VOGU-3710 file (C-alpha; in Angstrom, 3 decimals, decimal comma):
1> mkeirypena> 47,949/1,947/-50,609  51,141/0,573/-49,103  50,955/-2,078/-46,424  50,965/-0,861/-42,820  53,494/-2,652/-40,650  53,643/-2,436/-36,894  57,002/-1,309/-35,502  58,756/-3,535/-32,952  56,824/-3,295/-29,681  59,751/-3,674/-27,261
11> dlrqllrfsd> 59,249/-0,080/-26,132  55,638/-0,903/-25,274  56,375/-4,239/-23,609  58,764/-2,480/-21,266  55,910/-0,225/-20,170  54,028/-3,244/-18,828  55,647/-4,216/-15,542  54,640/-6,650/-12,831  55,617/-6,255/-9,193  54,832/-9,390/-7,185
21> kdgliwlgeh> 56,270/-7,781/-4,034  53,535/-5,168/-3,655  50,794/-6,592/-5,879  50,939/-3,915/-8,571  50,825/-4,006/-12,364  51,937/-0,899/-14,252  51,464/0,329/-17,801  53,809/3,281/-17,838  52,742/5,199/-14,730  49,145/3,976/-14,832
31> rmvllhtaal> 48,048/1,167/-12,560  46,441/-1,830/-14,268  44,445/-4,829/-13,050  44,529/-8,321/-14,520  40,938/-9,621/-14,595  39,325/-12,817/-15,782  37,199/-12,331/-18,895  34,603/-14,423/-17,063  34,392/-11,690/-14,401  34,024/-8,999/-17,068
41> selrkelids> 31,388/-11,157/-18,722  29,389/-11,273/-15,492  29,730/-7,503/-15,159  28,373/-6,969/-18,690  25,494/-9,350/-18,050  24,616/-7,701/-14,745  24,600/-4,273/-16,407  22,503/-5,411/-19,350  19,998/-7,260/-17,168  19,677/-4,481/-14,576
51> vgaeqarril> 19,678/-1,249/-16,605  19,010/-2,510/-20,132  21,206/-2,908/-23,207  21,147/0,782/-24,161  22,321/2,061/-20,790  24,828/-0,790/-20,455  26,226/0,105/-23,860  26,608/3,735/-22,806  28,423/2,812/-19,584  30,784/0,348/-21,256
61> trmgfasglr> 31,493/2,705/-24,157  32,484/5,458/-21,766  34,687/3,045/-19,798  36,519/2,145/-22,990  36,727/5,800/-24,001  38,451/6,680/-20,705  40,937/3,844/-21,203  41,709/5,037/-24,722  42,412/8,554/-23,466  45,066/7,211/-21,082
71> daelarkirg> 46,776/5,139/-23,754  46,881/8,096/-26,156  48,948/9,953/-23,593  51,393/7,032/-23,551  51,578/7,103/-27,353  52,619/10,761/-27,378  55,178/10,127/-24,679  56,744/7,002/-26,191  56,751/7,728/-29,925  55,636/11,337/-30,154
81> agnlvdafvv> 58,928/12,492/-31,652  58,932/9,934/-34,479  56,806/8,932/-37,458  53,118/9,876/-37,101  51,815/6,458/-38,166  54,241/4,653/-35,845  53,053/6,895/-33,032  49,377/6,255/-33,789  49,644/2,467/-33,955  50,748/2,473/-30,324
91> gpqlhmlegc> 46,990/2,305/-29,661  46,323/-0,889/-31,632  49,549/-2,420/-30,303  48,619/-1,604/-26,705  45,099/-2,920/-27,288  46,678/-6,233/-28,273  49,228/-6,129/-25,439  46,390/-5,585/-22,971  44,725/-8,778/-24,172  41,621/-7,227/-25,723
101> vevepvrldi> 41,849/-8,165/-29,404  44,141/-8,845/-32,363  44,190/-5,727/-34,525  44,960/-5,878/-38,252  45,228/-2,514/-40,001  43,380/-2,307/-43,335  43,606/1,395/-44,147  44,996/4,361/-42,280  44,939/7,901/-43,684  46,098/10,400/-41,110
111> dgeagkfyge> 47,056/14,077/-41,435  47,770/15,616/-38,063  48,137/19,212/-39,283  44,910/19,176/-41,307  43,077/17,117/-38,688  42,032/14,540/-41,273  41,587/10,911/-40,292  40,233/7,714/-41,747  40,995/4,360/-40,171  39,799/0,863/-40,930
121> fiwrqsweae> 40,859/-2,173/-38,919  39,950/-5,837/-38,576  39,529/-7,228/-35,087  40,088/-10,897/-34,345  39,710/-12,701/-31,006  37,504/-9,944/-29,579  36,951/-10,777/-25,913  33,775/-8,706/-25,875  32,142/-10,475/-28,812  33,192/-13,840/-27,398
131> vhvqqygemd> 31,688/-13,371/-23,916  28,522/-11,765/-25,285  27,816/-14,739/-27,522  28,422/-17,078/-24,573  25,805/-15,219/-22,527  23,197/-14,333/-25,157  24,014/-16,219/-28,352  24,475/-14,585/-31,766  23,060/-11,100/-32,167  21,762/-8,951/-35,028
141> hpvcwmmigy> 23,840/-5,915/-33,939  27,471/-5,195/-32,946  28,373/-5,676/-29,274  32,032/-4,628/-28,877  30,976/-1,501/-27,014  33,912/-1,066/-24,651  36,460/-1,645/-27,408  34,711/0,819/-29,739  34,854/3,318/-26,888  38,582/2,630/-26,561
151> asgytsafmg> 39,241/3,164/-30,289  37,227/6,400/-30,303  38,790/7,719/-27,090  42,322/6,879/-28,170  41,985/8,410/-31,633  40,121/11,486/-30,388  42,859/12,229/-27,876  45,572/11,524/-30,444  44,009/13,782/-33,100  42,743/16,475/-30,745
161> rfilfrevec> 39,192/16,206/-32,136  36,290/13,780/-31,758  36,872/10,742/-33,992  33,958/8,322/-34,006  34,534/4,612/-34,601  31,749/2,174/-35,370  31,607/-1,560/-35,891  30,492/-2,345/-39,430  30,998/-6,084/-38,849  30,963/-7,980/-35,553
171> aamgtdhcri> 31,932/-11,562/-34,716  28,880/-11,706/-32,432  26,741/-11,473/-35,585  28,152/-14,698/-37,046  31,182/-13,409/-38,979  34,684/-14,694/-38,284  35,995/-11,260/-37,312  34,967/-7,703/-36,476  35,626/-4,692/-38,714  35,716/-1,117/-37,464
181> vgkpaeewpd> 35,831/2,208/-39,301  36,712/5,546/-37,752  36,436/9,114/-39,034  35,453/12,551/-37,706  31,966/12,519/-36,210  30,639/15,095/-38,686  31,437/12,748/-41,568  29,006/10,135/-40,270  25,449/10,857/-41,504  23,958/9,095/-38,453
191> aheltpyfea> 26,412/10,494/-35,907  23,519/11,891/-33,843  22,442/8,307/-33,165  25,905/7,207/-32,021  27,285/10,170/-30,066  24,851/9,784/-27,116  26,720/6,610/-26,148  29,789/8,771/-25,455  27,931/11,367/-23,394  27,552/11,391/-19,616
201> dsivgrllel> 23,911/12,502/-19,647  21,905/9,336/-19,181  19,252/7,811/-16,984  21,909/6,070/-14,952  23,893/9,280/-14,722  20,868/11,209/-13,499  20,089/8,496/-10,956  23,658/8,678/-9,679  23,458/12,469/-9,488  20,207/12,167/-7,540
211> reeveamrqs> 21,825/9,726/-5,151  24,747/12,134/-4,669  22,302/14,950/-3,942  20,527/12,823/-1,335  23,880/11,918/0,224  24,873/15,586/0,235  21,630/16,431/2,016  22,346/13,765/4,623  25,824/15,157/5,112  24,451/18,676/5,418
221> iacprripnl> 22,175/17,480/8,234  25,104/15,839/10,038  27,498/18,666/9,199  25,464/21,640/7,984  28,260/23,977/6,931  31,281/22,136/5,612  34,104/24,564/4,914  35,526/24,172/1,355  39,133/24,779/2,468  38,981/21,810/4,835
231> igastgfrna> 39,167/18,587/2,851  39,159/15,132/4,359  37,065/12,132/5,305  39,461/10,069/7,422  38,497/9,195/10,981  41,099/11,490/12,568  40,110/14,411/10,372  36,385/13,915/11,026  36,962/13,749/14,781  38,870/17,042/14,740
241> yelvtkaast> 36,278/18,682/12,501  33,384/17,541/14,687  35,080/18,983/17,773  35,542/22,310/15,993  31,910/22,262/14,841  30,625/21,695/18,371  32,779/24,518/19,747  31,755/26,988/17,024  28,454/28,062/18,586  30,087/28,691/21,982
251> nvtvlllget> 32,682/31,202/23,200  35,078/28,596/24,561  38,808/29,138/24,057  40,093/26,448/21,669  43,623/25,034/21,666  44,635/23,467/18,344  47,401/20,889/18,648  49,387/19,199/15,908  52,626/19,128/13,972  53,820/21,976/11,795
261> gvgkerfara> 51,918/22,185/8,511  48,828/20,155/9,469  46,518/23,111/8,793  45,876/24,607/12,232  45,113/28,058/10,817  42,588/26,577/8,377  40,816/24,870/11,263  40,847/28,169/13,152  39,290/29,935/10,165  36,718/27,152/9,865
271> lhelsprkea> 35,816/27,631/13,535  35,359/31,356/12,882  33,255/30,783/9,738  30,986/28,339/11,553  30,481/30,648/14,533  28,060/33,564/15,068  31,161/35,802/14,846  31,687/35,080/11,141  30,802/38,650/10,062  33,369/40,122/12,470
281> pfvavncaal> 37,164/40,148/11,889  39,406/37,091/11,944  42,912/38,173/12,987  45,881/35,777/12,852  49,157/36,331/14,682  52,278/34,190/14,389  53,820/34,583/17,813  57,093/32,949/16,743  57,618/35,572/14,019  57,483/38,588/16,356
291> pdelieself> 60,510/39,843/18,311  59,998/39,591/22,079  60,158/43,387/22,520  57,319/43,933/20,045  54,926/41,152/21,026  53,123/43,098/23,749  52,601/46,183/21,609  51,384/44,018/18,702  48,900/42,126/20,839  47,664/44,802/23,233
301> gvergaftga> 48,388/48,068/21,406  50,475/51,089/22,317  49,875/54,702/23,300  51,825/57,575/21,803  55,096/58,181/23,642  55,064/54,825/25,420  58,579/54,166/24,134  61,052/55,617/21,670  59,537/55,430/18,205  55,908/55,286/19,379
311> hasragkfer> 54,852/58,418/17,476  51,151/57,569/17,422  48,647/55,544/19,376  47,918/52,197/17,780  45,377/49,466/18,476  46,690/45,931/19,019  45,493/42,659/17,563  42,977/42,109/20,354  41,235/45,399/19,629  41,261/44,757/15,884
321> adggtlflde> 39,621/41,380/16,461  36,946/42,820/18,759  33,692/40,958/18,167  35,476/38,301/16,133  38,224/35,714/16,503  41,909/36,098/17,344  44,158/33,229/16,288  47,472/32,988/18,143  49,698/30,576/16,262  52,767/29,133/17,995
331> vgelplsaqa> 51,477/30,398/21,352  54,166/28,352/23,091  56,749/30,871/21,852  55,300/33,790/23,836  57,684/35,306/26,433  56,600/34,957/30,071  55,712/38,669/30,404  53,299/38,449/27,491  51,874/35,222/28,891  50,934/37,007/32,123
341> kllrvlqege> 49,061/39,724/30,242  47,381/37,175/28,000  46,107/35,338/31,071  44,569/38,568/32,395  42,831/39,177/29,056  41,339/35,694/29,123  40,189/36,053/32,739  38,923/39,642/32,746  38,027/40,256/29,096  39,914/43,544/29,008
351> ierlgdertr> 43,257/44,808/27,720  45,578/47,668/28,581  47,723/49,321/25,926  51,407/49,917/26,578  51,820/53,344/28,096  48,129/53,668/28,940  46,515/53,695/32,384  42,963/52,791/31,403  41,605/49,430/30,415  39,444/48,596/27,403
361> kinvrlvaat> 36,771/45,919/27,377  36,995/43,505/24,450  34,856/40,668/23,191  37,160/38,210/21,411  37,077/34,451/20,858  40,644/33,213/21,305  41,948/30,277/19,320  45,515/29,233/20,155  47,733/26,750/18,344  51,055/25,110/19,031
371> nvdlqdavaa> 53,213/22,266/17,784  55,158/21,947/21,024  54,192/19,961/24,105  52,945/22,657/26,482  53,106/20,284/29,461  56,839/19,847/28,847  57,173/23,628/28,459  55,386/24,105/31,805  57,702/21,587/33,484  60,725/23,390/32,010
381> grfrrdlyyr> 59,481/26,766/33,247  59,005/28,214/29,734  55,206/28,374/29,947  52,938/29,493/32,762  50,999/26,658/34,366  47,898/28,810/35,000  47,836/29,962/31,366  48,199/26,387/30,191  45,126/25,315/32,167  43,237/28,353/30,870
391> lnvypvtipp> 44,065/27,528/27,237  43,601/23,783/27,548  39,864/23,972/28,209  38,982/22,634/24,758  41,962/20,950/23,008  41,583/19,718/19,432  44,347/17,516/17,999  44,746/17,639/14,208  46,315/14,397/12,932  49,444/14,507/10,745
401> lrerasdipp> 49,034/13,767/7,048  50,814/10,410/7,301  47,962/9,228/9,558  45,277/10,270/7,078  46,595/8,901/3,789  43,031/8,344/2,538  42,634/12,146/2,451  45,560/12,602/0,061  43,650/11,960/-3,236  40,938/14,605/-2,608
411> lveamtarfc> 43,566/17,018/-1,287  45,690/16,468/-4,391  42,692/16,976/-6,676  41,767/20,271/-5,032  45,371/21,514/-4,939  45,945/20,573/-8,578  42,871/22,523/-9,672  43,946/25,529/-7,602  47,519/25,615/-8,899  46,398/25,056/-12,497
421> slhakrvagi> 44,224/28,155/-12,147  46,985/30,099/-10,391  49,641/29,312/-12,998  47,309/29,301/-16,056  48,198/25,667/-16,658  46,144/22,663/-17,672  47,173/19,125/-16,725  45,391/15,827/-17,290  45,877/14,813/-13,668  48,194/12,792/-11,443
431> tdkamlalkn> 49,391/9,413/-12,694  48,593/6,338/-10,635  52,266/5,792/-9,864  52,660/9,407/-8,711  49,583/9,076/-6,494  50,983/5,881/-4,962  54,262/7,686/-4,245  52,322/10,520/-2,588  50,437/8,054/-0,390  53,626/6,241/0,625
441> hrwpgnvrel> 55,583/9,410/1,464  55,934/10,168/5,200  55,173/13,931/4,851  57,230/15,448/7,671  55,953/18,849/6,500  52,343/17,607/6,366  49,739/19,418/4,222  52,017/22,408/3,680  54,681/20,133/2,188  52,056/18,426/0,018
451> enviergvil> 50,996/21,833/-1,310  54,584/22,653/-2,279  55,049/19,292/-3,986  51,810/19,576/-5,988  52,574/23,138/-7,061  55,992/22,043/-8,303  54,422/19,094/-10,126  51,868/21,306/-11,889  54,606/23,713/-12,997  56,946/20,983/-14,299
461> apqngwveve> 54,313/18,797/-15,986  53,832/19,344/-19,737  50,806/21,351/-20,835  47,786/18,997/-21,019  50,037/16,175/-19,821  50,181/14,105/-16,657  51,972/14,974/-13,433  54,469/12,144/-12,959  56,655/11,027/-10,069  59,746/12,881/-11,306
471> hlflgavppa> 57,780/16,131/-11,511  56,815/15,840/-7,863  59,980/14,641/-6,159  62,695/15,717/-8,639  65,984/14,127/-7,554  64,436/12,520/-4,475  62,193/10,091/-6,340  61,113/7,243/-4,032  62,998/4,038/-4,813  61,225/1,815/-7,322
481> tahacidksg> 60,203/-1,708/-6,470  61,766/-4,437/-8,610  59,533/-5,316/-11,549  59,223/-8,196/-13,953  58,620/-7,363/-17,621  57,311/-9,511/-20,455  59,569/-10,634/-23,278  58,650/-11,164/-26,907  57,414/-14,683/-26,181  55,055/-13,358/-23,495
491> klgeqprggl> 57,015/-14,732/-20,541  57,807/-12,789/-17,404  61,430/-12,172/-16,576  63,532/-9,886/-14,429  65,478/-8,587/-17,416  63,505/-5,974/-19,387  65,015/-7,128/-22,688  63,831/-10,703/-22,739  66,560/-12,074/-20,481  69,542/-10,627/-22,376
501> dlpgavldag> 72,640/-10,475/-20,175  73,475/-6,915/-21,212  76,198/-6,280/-18,575  77,927/-9,520/-19,566  77,713/-8,647/-23,256  79,312/-5,237/-22,618  82,149/-6,753/-20,607  82,753/-9,430/-23,242  82,914/-6,757/-25,956  85,643/-4,881/-24,090
511> vslealeqdi> 83,842/-1,536/-24,412  84,740/1,132/-21,859  81,973/2,515/-19,661  82,625/6,053/-20,921  82,358/4,993/-24,568  79,208/2,995/-23,844  77,533/5,965/-22,170  78,465/8,264/-25,044  77,081/5,843/-27,613  73,829/5,297/-25,675
521> lqravqragg> 73,219/9,013/-25,204  73,833/9,822/-28,861  71,684/6,887/-29,992  68,790/8,035/-27,801  68,983/11,599/-29,150  69,039/10,281/-32,729  66,102/7,936/-32,135  64,130/10,818/-30,601  64,809/12,987/-33,646  66,792/15,515/-31,627
531> nlsaaarmlg> 64,027/15,945/-29,052  65,993/15,992/-25,786  62,914/15,621/-23,590  61,863/12,477/-25,468  65,438/11,150/-25,346  65,602/11,770/-21,591  62,348/9,862/-21,039  63,700/7,030/-23,179  66,759/6,863/-20,912  64,754/7,132/-17,693
541> mtrpqlnyrl> 66,263/10,453/-16,621  65,288/14,106/-16,509  66,164/16,526/-19,309  68,591/18,525/-17,088  70,425/15,274/-16,303  70,699/14,476/-20,015  71,857/18,021/-20,794  74,558/17,738/-18,143  75,902/14,480/-19,596  75,834/15,770/-23,173
551> kkqalqgggs> 77,697/18,937/-22,193  80,225/16,889/-20,257  80,848/14,741/-23,331  81,218/17,841/-25,530  83,753/19,380/-23,124  85,728/16,165/-22,950  85,740/15,915/-26,741  86,813/19,553/-27,087  89,574/19,079/-24,510  90,952/16,073/-26,383
561> aalg> 90,987/17,983/-29,655  92,825/20,906/-28,074  95,402/18,637/-26,524  95,943/16,916/-29,844
//
């Protein structure tokens, strides 16, 4: 078998970036943490001593497995368009770059189409074997549990099937290196003994589930009927939710205040669902969307012949919501004539249709919402003072999304699942860098804007891939913080290519900017094997941007030929 050589890892080193300005380390779009091996050693010891070696092994194996899954995604993104072996060895190269172990390939037989795999590697400088021996001395069994999990997770994700690695030699057993072998699980005669370490079902897992159930019971006592559509745990959100919960069992008129897009209608629906009126209708009206001449007939109903075009009697929103809840959104936009009638409804509990002389008793809980300052509207004469006092009995202010950034991750998770189902799409999730960008965004459109951004991200993300920053914000990607990258010698530097003065070299060569761009674009397309998406990622741009530049070059070339 021919010798396996690692390709140059400059493309991988550029993935690892350090930002001392905001305390972040990135591997691609995934956030990393630089830890002391002594701290990891204490973690392993604490796990082993508290839950036993078997459960500790299961936990650490699954941690490594999750890490391997993430790195496999990077491998497909960085070298997916090239040689299969070069793409696969991204895993071993990243494992070394991450400081875990020196990996020497011994044998690698890989057939992606047939799903066949056999891999054998030697590990040297294993951090896991080293710290285990320091804590417990030499062992009679392998101990590189997290790293075995990594190898299995990486290869399983890369091959699209479960590939099981095991340590056949371990430095913790007195040898000078570790040796691992990986192949499909069904090819291992004792796979049934090894696969439980990769499964979530465990004593610890069951204990954690039990604890979650107890916590859920406590929450149900404090908040017995949490509404699924309302997601949040921030202080501002909880305060608003608690106010709504307390009002639910009463008939008090509730005024929901907050900026556009904060979710006032969802809070109104939650109030209805938590109330004794939940079996009766919930009727929502957007007052700002109705023409002034139609508002009264829409709210209070109309009798036949009341005005030109009224060919039949029709019940209004109040009658349709009888026994239930009527939600008036943007109530500050009501004309003064409608405000006067609304005040009578609230005071007397009865309505009168347009063109009718008799009144009808109604039993409706009114929930109003507005994003304008009603006190200013009263002062300006646009809103009746008596109606304002009647509506402002029980105000609930819903905080804007920028003031509840801790609620963004659970909101994003729920929205991603919903849009994946809606668009028949499957994504791996949101990258750490994308999540950081979401948290740092100001969200002038609040939750509604977040919904739009997540839906766009789900649509643009590759099938089974990750939603990245460019999928969410398109051309308005938040500016990146300056990063330091590592060069071939392992030193940090501001230049991603080991300190090379590339601009100076270009100027010294006398190459025009247009010629340089043309050469770089063509080189990227060639290196990506004609895959424009891969070439665009290599160049740090979107595929439409690359297409535009390539077409521009083609037109310029064609124009020159025609002129000649």
